[in-house]
N, C-alpha and C positions, 0 to 999 in steps of 0.2 A: 801084608799090611793091610789094615782093617779100614783103610780110609782112601778114597779115589779123588780124581780131579773132578770138581765141580761141587763136592761135598760141603755143607756148613759145618764149621768146627769152631771151639771155643778153647783159647788157651787157658792151661791148667797151672803153668809154671812158668816164671821168668818176670821180666819187666812189664810185659803187656798182659798180666793175669786178668782174665775176665773179658777180654776183648774177643769178639766174633768176627769171623769173615770166611769168605769161600776160597777153597783151595785152588790155586791158579796153575801150579806144576807139581809133579810128584817126582823125585829122585830116588828109585828103589834101591840104587847100589850104595848111597851114602844114608839112606833111611832119612831123609828130609823132606819136607814139604814147603812150598812157597804160598804163604797166606795174604790174600790183600789187606792193606792197611796195618799188617801187624810186622813187629821187628824192622821199623824204618831206620835206615842207615843213611848217613850224609856222605857224599864223596864230593872232594874238592876238585874240580875239573878246570884246566887251564884252556883258553880259546884254541882251537884247531881250525884247520879248513873245512873240515866236515860240520863241525858245530861253531857256528860263529861266535857264540857268546860263552864265556866260561862262567864259573860261579859255583854254587853249592847244589848239588843234585841230590834228590832224596829218593830212595829205591827200597823196595822190600828186600830182606835177606832171608834166606831159608831158616826153618825152624826144624829141631828134631822131631820126629814124629810122636815121640813119647810124650812131649809136651803139649799135645793137643788131643781133645776128645771129640768124637762126631756129636753133633747136635740133631737129635730125632726130629723128623719133619712132622711128625704126628703129635708127639707130647711136648715139642720145644724144649727139651732139656738135654742137658749133656748125658750121655749115658755110653756105657759098653756095648761092644758090638759082639754078637754071636752070628754062627753060621747053620743054616738049616737047609735040609733037602726039601723040595717040594714034591708033589705026587708025579710029576713030570720027570723028575730026577735032576732038576736044575738047582745049583747051589746059591742060596740067596744070603744076604746079611739082614739080621733082624736086631731091634732094639731089646736090650736085656730088661728095661724098666715097663715098657707097656707091651712088649711081645708083639709089635708091629714090624712089618717087612719094611726095610729101608729102601731096597732097590725097586 
């Protein structure tokens, strides 16, 4: 998976196309990411002892990783991600538009 928790991504497909947000959580088994303020769903909750008031709760739902693209911090555009090896032998991600290292 080419995105990590804390990356800025842009939605490229779905009802929230064009929205940007930070990745809050990554589920590698299901290949889904949780992006802040993207894919908001409404849940109708009844009052319980734990939660004194019921009502409609808004939460973010996970989005498939193929529907988001990484936003490069240097060029501020959505771009594909590649991998390079540095001189010290570390594997790092880089932006394919501006050839800058993302990590």
